[in-house]
C-alpha positions as CSV (number, residue, x, y, z in Angstrom):
1,M,-51.3,2.9,-7.8
2,R,-50.5,6.2,-6.1
3,L,-49.4,4.4,-2.8
4,V,-47.1,2.1,-4.9
5,T,-45.5,5.0,-6.6
6,T,-45.0,6.8,-3.2
7,L,-43.5,3.6,-1.7
8,I,-41.1,3.1,-4.6
9,S,-40.0,6.7,-4.4
10,A,-39.5,6.5,-0.6
11,C,-37.4,3.3,-1.1
12,L,-35.3,4.8,-3.7
13,A,-34.6,7.9,-1.5
14,I,-33.5,5.7,1.4
15,V,-31.2,3.7,-0.8
16,M,-29.7,6.9,-2.2
17,L,-29.2,8.2,1.4
18,L,-27.6,4.9,2.5
19,G,-25.3,4.9,-0.6
20,A,-24.2,8.4,0.1
21,A,-23.6,7.7,3.8
22,T,-21.6,4.6,2.9
23,A,-19.5,6.4,0.4
24,S,-18.6,9.2,2.9
25,L,-17.6,6.6,5.6
26,A,-15.5,4.8,3.0
27,A,-13.8,8.0,1.8
28,G,-12.5,8.5,5.3
29,E,-10.9,5.0,5.5
30,T,-9.3,4.7,2.1
31,G,-5.6,4.2,1.6
32,T,-3.0,1.9,3.0
33,H,-1.7,2.5,6.5
34,A,1.9,3.5,6.5
35,W,4.4,5.8,8.4
36,S,6.6,8.7,7.4
37,V,10.1,7.7,8.2
38,K,11.7,11.1,7.6
39,P,9.8,14.4,7.3
40,L,7.6,14.4,4.1
41,V,7.5,17.5,1.9
42,L,4.1,17.4,0.2
43,A,3.6,18.5,-3.4
44,S,0.7,19.1,-5.6
45,G,2.0,16.5,-8.3
46,P,4.3,13.5,-8.4
47,D,7.7,15.1,-8.9
48,R,9.8,18.0,-7.6
49,S,8.6,20.5,-10.2
50,F,5.2,20.8,-8.5
51,A,4.4,23.4,-5.8
52,V,5.0,22.5,-2.2
53,T,1.7,22.2,-0.4
54,G,2.6,21.1,3.1
55,H,4.8,19.0,5.4
56,I,4.3,15.9,7.5
57,P,6.8,15.3,10.4
58,A,8.7,12.0,10.7
59,D,7.2,9.0,12.5
60,T,3.6,10.2,11.6
61,P,0.9,7.6,10.8
62,I,-0.2,8.3,7.2
63,R,-2.5,7.0,4.6
64,V,-1.1,6.1,1.1
65,L,-3.8,6.8,-1.4
66,R,-1.9,5.7,-4.4
67,C,1.6,5.5,-5.9
68,Q,3.1,6.4,-9.1
69,R,6.7,5.6,-9.9
70,D,8.7,6.9,-6.9
71,W,5.9,9.1,-5.5
72,C,2.9,8.4,-3.4
73,L,-0.2,10.5,-2.8
74,V,-0.4,10.5,1.0
75,A,-2.8,12.0,3.6
76,A,-2.3,12.8,7.3
77,N,-3.1,15.6,9.9
78,N,-5.8,17.1,7.4
79,Q,-3.2,17.4,4.7
80,R,-2.9,15.7,1.4
81,G,-0.2,15.6,-1.2
82,W,2.4,13.8,-3.2
83,A,5.7,12.6,-1.3
84,S,8.8,10.7,-2.2
85,S,8.1,6.9,-1.7
86,L,11.6,6.6,-0.2
87,Y,10.3,8.0,2.9
88,V,7.1,6.0,3.3
89,D,7.2,2.8,5.3
90,Y,4.2,0.3,5.1
91,G,3.0,-1.6,8.2
92,R,1.3,-1.3,11.4
93,H,4.2,0.4,13.3
94,P,7.2,2.6,12.3
95,E,10.2,0.3,11.7
96,P,13.8,1.1,10.8
97,V,14.0,1.3,7.0
98,I,16.9,0.0,5.2
99,V,16.9,2.3,2.2
100,H,20.4,1.6,0.7
101,G,20.7,-2.0,1.8
102,R,22.1,-4.7,-0.3
103,G,20.6,-8.3,-0.6
104,T,18.1,-10.4,-2.1
105,V,14.4,-11.1,-1.4
106,C,12.9,-14.5,-2.6
107,F,9.3,-15.2,-2.6
108,F,8.1,-18.8,-2.6
109,E,4.8,-20.2,-3.7
110,G,4.6,-22.5,-0.8
111,T,5.0,-21.9,2.9
112,N,8.3,-22.8,4.7
113,F,10.2,-21.7,1.6
114,T,9.0,-24.4,-0.7
115,G,7.6,-24.5,-4.2
116,A,8.6,-22.3,-7.1
117,S,10.5,-19.2,-6.2
118,T,11.2,-15.7,-7.7
119,C,14.0,-13.5,-6.4
120,F,14.6,-9.8,-6.5
121,N,17.5,-7.6,-5.5
122,S,17.6,-4.4,-3.7
123,G,16.2,-1.5,-5.6
124,T,13.5,-3.6,-7.3
125,T,10.1,-2.1,-7.5
126,I,7.2,-4.0,-9.2
127,D,3.9,-2.0,-9.3
128,D,2.0,-4.8,-10.8
129,L,3.2,-8.4,-10.5
130,A,0.4,-9.6,-12.8
131,L,2.4,-8.1,-15.7
132,Q,5.1,-10.7,-14.9
133,N,2.6,-13.5,-14.3
134,L,3.4,-13.5,-10.5
135,D,0.3,-11.9,-9.0
136,N,-1.3,-13.6,-5.9
137,R,1.2,-16.5,-5.8
138,F,3.3,-16.2,-2.8
139,A,3.1,-17.9,0.6
140,S,6.5,-17.2,2.2
141,V,9.5,-14.9,1.8
142,Q,13.2,-15.3,2.5
143,L,15.5,-12.2,3.0
144,T,19.2,-12.4,2.5
145,G,21.5,-9.5,3.4
146,A,20.5,-6.0,4.6
147,V,17.1,-5.7,2.8
148,S,13.4,-5.3,3.7
149,V,10.5,-5.4,1.3
150,A,7.2,-3.6,1.2
151,T,4.5,-6.0,0.1
152,C,0.9,-5.0,-0.8
153,R,-2.2,-6.9,-1.7
154,D,-3.2,-4.7,-4.7
155,R,-1.4,-3.2,-7.7
156,Y,0.4,0.1,-7.3
157,F,0.8,-0.3,-3.5
158,Q,-2.9,0.0,-2.8
159,S,-5.0,-1.8,-0.1
160,Y,-3.2,-3.5,2.7
161,C,0.6,-3.3,2.8
162,E,3.2,-4.6,5.2
163,R,7.0,-4.0,5.5
164,I,8.7,-7.2,6.0
165,V,12.1,-7.0,7.7
166,Q,13.0,-10.7,8.3
167,S,12.3,-14.0,6.5
168,K,8.8,-15.4,7.0
169,P,8.1,-19.1,6.6
170,A,4.5,-18.0,6.1
171,L,3.4,-14.7,5.0
172,P,0.9,-12.8,7.2
173,T,-2.7,-13.9,6.6
174,Y,-3.7,-10.8,4.8
175,L,-0.7,-11.2,2.2
176,R,-0.6,-14.9,1.8
177,G,-1.6,-15.7,-1.7
178,T,-2.5,-12.1,-2.4
179,V,0.7,-10.1,-3.0
180,S,0.3,-7.9,-6.1
181,S,3.0,-5.2,-5.7
182,I,6.5,-5.1,-4.0
183,K,9.3,-2.7,-3.4
184,V,12.7,-4.2,-2.1
185,Y,14.8,-1.7,0.0
């Protein structure tokens, strides 16, 4: 009986250690890969009334931890703070941002611009497409005019995001059928 109790205790200790190690590894990799398109002024909260806590130069790879309205909690270069979402660009590489463009972005449920479609104008931000019954439905996107769109797999611009700057007859694999938040520039 004592041997069984000792073995159970040892197994529980190993499971706890593995759980702690996994959590610490995951903490280092959280957030969505993005870029600072202009120098970011970091604040301790999500608006201009909060204290400045740091700065991140333009064209710096950053991690977006979460977003709230027009502000995102970002991390880079051992710094963490809230920055204006206007200066955050999603995707694998820095791309020119069309902040004040005019145009329309239409998402289609089928590839090659087929099936039901939903269109959005420049300046539209939708943190949670599920609230409009549009979550995880899109397979292609068509851009008309001087626009680009940040598309993310999870609500509130979490998880994998990518900036789309031209029409795509098929969304990238990680976004096809999984888009949950968008921001049209």
